[in-house]
C-alpha positions in Angstrom: -42.3 -39.1 -21.0 -40.1 -37.6 -18.4 -39.5 -33.8 -18.6 -36.1 -32.4 -18.0 -35.8 -29.5 -15.7 -34.4 -26.3 -17.2 -33.2 -22.9 -15.8 -35.6 -20.2 -16.7 -34.2 -16.6 -16.5 -35.8 -13.3 -16.4 -34.7 -10.5 -18.7 -33.1 -8.6 -15.8 -31.2 -11.8 -14.8 -30.0 -12.3 -18.3 -28.9 -8.7 -18.6 -27.1 -9.0 -15.4 -25.3 -12.1 -16.5 -24.4 -10.5 -19.8 -23.1 -7.3 -18.1 -20.9 -9.4 -15.8 -19.6 -11.3 -18.8 -18.8 -8.1 -20.7 -17.2 -6.3 -17.9 -15.1 -9.4 -17.0 -14.0 -10.0 -20.6 -13.2 -6.4 -21.5 -11.2 -4.4 -19.0 -10.3 -0.8 -19.9 -9.8 -0.6 -23.6 -9.0 2.1 -26.2 -11.2 2.8 -29.2 -10.7 5.3 -32.0 -13.9 6.3 -33.7 -16.0 9.2 -35.0 -18.5 10.9 -32.7 -22.2 10.8 -33.6 -25.5 11.8 -32.0 -23.7 14.0 -29.4 -26.0 14.9 -26.5 -25.2 16.8 -23.3 -28.3 17.3 -21.1 -28.5 19.5 -18.1 -27.2 16.8 -15.9 -23.7 17.4 -17.3 -23.4 13.8 -18.5 -22.5 13.2 -22.2 -24.1 10.6 -24.5 -23.1 9.8 -28.0 -22.2 7.0 -30.4 -18.8 5.8 -31.5 -19.0 4.8 -35.1 -17.0 3.9 -38.2 -18.1 3.1 -41.7 -19.9 -0.2 -40.8 -20.9 -0.1 -37.1 -21.6 2.0 -34.1 -21.5 1.7 -30.4 -23.3 3.7 -27.7 -21.1 5.5 -25.2 -21.5 7.7 -22.2 -19.2 9.9 -20.1 -20.4 11.1 -16.8 -20.3 14.6 -15.5 -17.0 14.5 -13.5 -15.0 13.1 -16.4 -16.7 15.2 -19.0 -16.0 18.5 -17.1 -12.3 17.7 -17.3 -12.2 17.7 -21.1 -10.0 20.3 -22.7 -12.0 20.5 -25.9 -15.7 20.4 -26.9 -16.7 17.1 -28.6 -18.6 17.8 -31.8 -20.5 15.7 -34.3 -18.2 14.1 -36.8 -15.0 14.7 -34.7 -12.6 11.8 -34.6 -11.6 10.9 -31.1 -9.5 8.4 -29.1 -11.4 7.1 -26.0 -10.6 4.8 -23.1 -13.2 3.1 -21.0 -14.9 -0.2 -20.0 -17.6 -2.1 -21.8 -20.8 -2.7 -19.9 -24.5 -3.3 -20.4 -27.4 -1.0 -19.6 -29.7 -3.3 -17.8 -32.9 -1.3 -18.3 -32.7 -1.5 -22.1 -30.5 -4.5 -22.6 -28.0 -2.5 -24.7 -24.3 -2.7 -24.2 -22.2 0.5 -24.2 -18.9 2.0 -23.2 -18.5 4.2 -20.2 -15.6 6.5 -20.8 -13.1 7.9 -18.4 -10.8 9.6 -21.0 -11.3 11.2 -24.4 -8.8 13.1 -26.7 -8.8 14.2 -30.3 -7.4 11.6 -32.5 -4.8 11.9 -35.4 -4.2 15.3 -37.1 -6.7 17.2 -34.9 -5.0 16.2 -31.6 -1.5 17.0 -33.0 -2.7 20.3 -34.4 -4.1 21.3 -31.0 -1.0 20.2 -29.2 1.1 22.2 -31.7 -0.9 25.3 -31.2 -0.9 25.1 -27.5 2.9 24.6 -27.3 3.5 27.3 -29.9 1.4 29.8 -27.8 3.2 28.9 -24.6 6.7 29.2 -26.1 5.8 32.4 -27.9 4.6 33.9 -24.6 8.0 33.1 -23.1 9.6 35.2 -25.9 11.3 32.1 -27.5 10.3 33.3 -30.9 10.9 37.0 -30.5 12.5 38.7 -33.6 14.9 40.7 -31.5 16.8 37.6 -30.4 17.3 36.3 -34.0 20.7 37.0 -35.6 21.5 37.6 -39.2 23.4 34.9 -41.0 27.1 35.5 -41.8 27.8 37.2 -45.1 30.1 34.3 -46.1 29.4 30.8 -44.9 32.6 28.6 -45.0 31.4 25.4 -43.2 27.8 24.2 -43.0 26.3 21.4 -40.9 23.2 19.8 -42.3 21.1 17.7 -39.9 18.8 15.5 -41.8 18.1 12.0 -43.1 21.1 10.8 -45.2 18.8 9.0 -47.6 15.9 11.5 -48.0 15.2 13.8 -51.0 15.9 16.9 -48.8 19.7 16.2 -48.4 20.0 15.5 -52.2 18.3 18.8 -53.0 20.4 20.7 -50.6 23.8 19.2 -51.6 22.9 19.6 -55.3 22.0 23.3 -55.0 25.1 24.0 -52.9 27.4 22.3 -55.3 25.9 24.2 -58.2 25.9 27.6 -56.6 29.1 27.5 -54.5 31.3 24.4 -54.7 33.9 25.9 -52.2 31.5 25.5 -49.3 32.4 22.7 -46.9 29.3 20.7 -46.1 29.0 18.2 -43.3 25.9 16.0 -43.3 25.1 14.9 -39.8 22.7 11.9 -40.3 19.7 11.6 -38.1 16.2 10.2 -38.0 13.6 12.8 -39.0 10.5 11.1 -37.8 9.5 8.6 -35.2 9.6 8.5 -31.4 13.4 9.0 -31.0 13.9 11.4 -33.9 13.5 14.6 -31.8 16.0 13.6 -29.2 18.6 12.5 -31.8 18.2 15.8 -33.7 18.6 17.8 -30.4 21.8 15.9 -29.5 23.3 16.5 -33.0 22.4 20.2 -32.9 23.9 20.7 -29.5 27.1 18.8 -30.4 27.5 20.8 -33.7 27.0 24.1 -31.8 29.4 23.2 -29.1 32.1 22.2 -31.6 32.4 25.7 -32.9 33.3 24.3 -36.3 30.3 25.6 -38.2 29.2 29.0 -39.4 25.5 27.9 -39.8 23.5 24.8 -38.9 20.7 23.7 -41.2 17.8 21.5 -40.0 15.8 20.1 -42.9 13.6 17.3 -44.2 11.1 16.8 -47.0 7.3 17.3 -46.8 4.8 15.0 -45.1 1.8 15.0 -42.8 1.8 16.8 -39.4 2.5 13.5 -37.8 5.5 12.9 -40.1 6.9 16.3 -39.2 6.1 16.0 -35.5 9.7 15.5 -34.4 10.4 19.2 -35.4 7.6 20.3 -33.0 9.4 18.9 -30.0 9.7 21.4 -27.1 13.3 20.4 -26.2 14.4 20.7 -29.8 12.8 24.1 -30.1 14.6 25.3 -27.0 17.9 23.9 -28.2 17.5 25.8 -31.5 16.8 29.1 -29.6 19.7 28.6 -27.3 22.2 27.8 -30.1 25.1 30.2 -30.4 25.6 29.2 -34.0 22.9 30.6 -36.4 20.3 28.0 -37.2 18.2 27.8 -40.4 15.1 25.6 -40.5 13.7 24.2 -43.7 11.1 21.6 -42.8 8.5 20.3 -45.2 6.9 22.3 -48.0 6.2 26.0 -48.2 2.8 25.6 -46.4 4.3 23.5 -43.5 5.3 25.2 -40.3 7.1 23.7 -37.3 8.3 25.0 -34.0 11.9 24.9 -35.2 10.8 27.3 -38.0 9.7 29.9 -35.3 12.7 29.3 -33.1 15.4 29.4 -35.8 17.2 32.5 -36.9 15.9 32.0 -40.4 13.0 29.9 -41.8 13.2 28.7 -45.4 10.1 27.4 -47.2 11.9 24.4 -48.8 15.3 22.7 -48.5 16.3 24.0 -51.9 15.4 27.6 -51.0 17.5 27.2 -47.8 20.5 26.2 -49.8 20.0 29.2 -52.1 19.8 31.6 -49.2 22.9 30.3 -47.5 25.4 30.7 -50.3 25.9 33.1 -53.2 25.7 32.0 -56.9 29.3 31.4 -58.1 28.5 33.1 -61.4 27.3 36.3 -59.6 30.3 36.1 -57.4 32.7 35.8 -60.4 31.1 38.8 -62.0 31.5 40.8 -58.8 35.1 39.7 -58.5 35.8 40.8 -62.1 34.1 44.1 -61.5 36.0 44.7 -58.2 39.3 43.7 -59.9 38.7 46.2 -62.7 38.0 48.9 -60.1 41.1 48.0 -58.2 43.3 48.2 -61.2 41.8 51.6 -62.2 42.4 52.9 -58.6 45.9 51.6 -58.7 46.6 53.4 -62.0 45.1 56.6 -60.6 47.2 56.3 -57.5 50.4 55.7 -59.4 49.7 58.6 -61.7 49.1 60.9 -58.7 52.2 59.7 -57.0 54.4 60.3 -60.1 52.9 63.8 -60.5 53.6 64.5 -56.9 57.2 63.2 -57.2 57.7 65.4 -60.3 56.5 68.5 -58.3 58.8 67.7 -55.4 61.7 67.2 -57.7 61.1 70.6 -59.3 60.9 72.2 -55.9 64.0 70.4 -54.8 65.9 71.5 -57.9 64.7 75.1 -57.4 66.0 75.2 -53.9 69.5 73.7 -54.6 72.6 76.0 -54.5 73.3 75.2 -58.2 69.9 76.4 -59.2 70.3 79.6 -57.2 73.7 80.2 -58.8 72.3 79.7 -62.3 69.5 82.2 -61.4 72.0 84.8 -60.4 74.1 84.2 -63.5 70.9 84.7 -65.6 70.2 87.9 -63.8 73.8 89.1 -64.3 73.6 88.4 -68.0 70.2 90.2 -68.2 71.6 93.2 -66.5 74.6 93.2 -68.9 72.3 93.1 -71.9 70.2 95.9 -70.5 73.3 98.1 -69.8 74.5 97.6 -73.4 71.1 98.5 -74.7 71.1 101.7 -72.6 74.6 102.7 -73.8 73.7 102.0 -77.4 70.5 104.1 -77.1 72.4 107.0 -75.6 75.1 106.8 -78.3 72.3 106.8 -80.9 70.7 109.9 -79.3 74.0 111.8 -79.1 74.8 110.9 -82.7 71.5 112.2 -83.8 72.0 115.5 -81.9 75.5 115.8 -83.5 74.0 115.4 -86.9 71.4 118.0 -86.1 74.1 120.4 -84.9 76.2 119.8 -88.1 73.1 120.6 -90.2 72.5 123.9 -88.2 76.2 124.7 -88.7 76.0 124.2 -92.4 72.9 126.4 -92.5 74.9 129.3 -90.8 77.9 129.4 -93.1 78.9 133.0 -93.2 82.6 133.2 -93.7 83.0 135.6 -90.8 81.6 133.1 -88.3 83.5 130.1 -89.8 86.4 130.1 -87.3 84.2 130.5 -84.3 81.8 127.9 -85.5 84.8 125.5 -86.1 86.0 126.1 -82.5 82.5 125.5 -81.2 82.2 122.4 -83.3 85.4 121.0 -81.9 84.2 121.8 -78.4 80.8 120.1 -79.1 82.6 117.0 -80.5 84.5 116.5 -77.3 81.6 116.9 -74.9 79.6 113.9 -76.0 82.7 111.7 -75.7 83.4 113.0 -72.2 79.8 112.5 -71.2 79.8 109.0 -72.6 83.0 108.2 -70.8 81.5 109.5 -67.5 78.4 107.4 -68.0 80.4 104.4 -68.9 82.5 104.9 -65.7 79.3 105.1 -63.6 77.9 102.0 -65.3 81.2 100.1 -64.7 81.1 101.1 -61.0 77.5 99.9 -60.7 78.4 96.6 -62.5 81.3 96.1 -60.1 79.0 96.6 -57.2 76.6 94.1 -58.6 79.4 91.6 -59.1 80.6 92.1 -55.5 77.0 91.5 -54.3 76.9 88.3 -56.3 80.2 87.2 -54.9 79.0 87.9 -51.4 76.0 85.5 -51.7 77.9 82.9 -53.8 78.9 79.7 -52.0 82.1 79.8 -53.9 83.0 83.1 -52.3 82.5 81.6 -48.9 84.8 78.7 -50.0 87.4 81.2 -51.2 87.5 82.8 -47.8 88.8 79.6 -46.3 85.7 77.6 -45.7 84.7 74.3 -47.3 81.6 72.5 -48.4 81.2 68.9 -47.1 79.3 66.3 -49.0 78.9 62.5 -48.7 81.2 60.6 -51.0 78.6 58.0 -52.0 75.5 60.1 -52.9 76.7 63.7 -52.8 74.4 64.7 -49.9 75.3 68.0 -48.3 76.5 67.5 -44.7 74.9 70.0 -42.4 75.2 68.2 -39.0 77.3 65.6 -37.2 74.2 63.6 -36.9 74.5 62.8 -40.6 77.9 61.1 -40.3 79.7 58.5 -38.2 83.2 57.4 -37.8 84.6 55.7 -40.9 82.3 57.6 -43.4 84.0 58.9 -46.6 83.3 62.6 -47.4 84.4 65.2 -50.0 85.5 68.7 -48.9 85.3 71.4 -51.6 87.8 74.3 -51.0 88.6 77.3 -53.0 90.8 75.6 -55.6 89.7 72.0 -55.7 88.1 68.9 -53.9 89.5 66.9 -51.0 88.6 63.3 -50.2 88.5 62.9 -46.4 87.5 60.1 -44.0 85.8 60.7 -40.6 87.9 59.2 -37.8 85.7 60.4 -34.9 82.5 62.4 -34.3 82.2 64.8 -31.4 78.7 66.1 -30.5 
C-alpha cells in the first residue's frame, strides 16, 4: 500500500499561518462592546476583554496609544474601539490590537456635552448679565420645531387658549439627526435678521441625550447667544438640559410652560382691563368735577371784578348808609321827645300861678330849640350824604361817560375793548355814551 505524503506543521507554523490569515482578512475594524478584566501593568500597556452577552474577545492597547486616551477605561464601561485582528503566537489566541478607544453611546455624548459646556461657559457665553428680559407684550412669535411633533401641538394649543391675538409663525425644521443642528441654526439666524419677531422659541419634545443632541451643537449655541431677538429654549422634559438652554435668554422646562411664560392669560388680562377701565372712569369723573368747581370759582371771581358788580356793591353801601342815617335821626327824635316829655312833667310839677307866664315863655323857647337842632343835624347829614353821592359819582363809570367819554365793547360778545390789539378793521363795536349806545364799525386801526 502506497502512502501519500502530507504536510506536517508545527504549532508555531500553524499560528503564523492563522495570524496571516486573520490580519489579511480583517483590516482595521470597529467594535462596540463592554470592557472586562481591565489590567494596566507597570509597562503602560492595557489588557482587557471586549464582551457582550454571549461572547468575549481579548484585546490590548499598547502604551503609546493608551497614554493618549482622554478618559480612564473602567470595568463595565461600554466603549467603541478601532483596531486590527491578530493572533498571539505564543498562546495561539487571537485578539484585537487597538489604536483608538472612545466611550460609546450615552457616556460619550454626556462627556462631550460637559466638555463643550465648560468651554463655552468659560468664554462667558452663558453669563447672566448678557441675557435680556422678554418684552412685556409679545405680538409675533417664531416657533422653530418639528411641524409634526407633540411639542408644536402643545405650544399652539396653550397659546390659542391663553392669548388668541398672538401671531405665531411655525418655522418647520428637523429636530434630530445629522443635519438638524445646521437647519435650526439657519432658521434662527434668518428669523433674527428679518426683524419680524418679538421672541424666537426653540422647542421639541423629550427623548434621549442622542435624540436631543442637535440642540447641543456649538454653532447653534453661539447663534442663540448672538441673536438680537430674545430667544426662549424649551427642549425636552424638565430634567433635560441642552446648550441652547444655557445660551438662551430664558429656559423653560417644557414646551407648554414656555407658551405660558410668553403670553398672559386672556381672562387675567380681561380682568385687568376691566379694573383699569373702572379706575379711568373714576379718574375722569373726579377730573370733570374738579374742573367744574374751578370754573365756578373763576366765574365768581370774574363776576366780582366786573364794573356792574362794583356798581351794585356801591349801591348796596349807599342804601345801607341811608338806612343808618334814618335810624340815627329817628333815635335822636326819640331822645328829644323823651326829654320834652320830662320837661313838661317838671313844668306841671312847678305850677305856681306866679311863675306860669315865665314858664310858658320858657316852654315856648324849649319847644323851638329841639326843632332848630334837628334842622341843623339834618342839614349836616344832608351835606354828608351829598358828599358821599359825589364820591360815588366820581368812581362810577357812568360819571366818566357823562363827562364826554365812552365805553367800547365788541358787538358780538360784549367784551370790553381796552386796546387796539383787540380789534381790526371791519369789526363791529358798540360805544356807550352819556345818553345812549352807538353802533360803530372800525375802518382802520393805528398802533
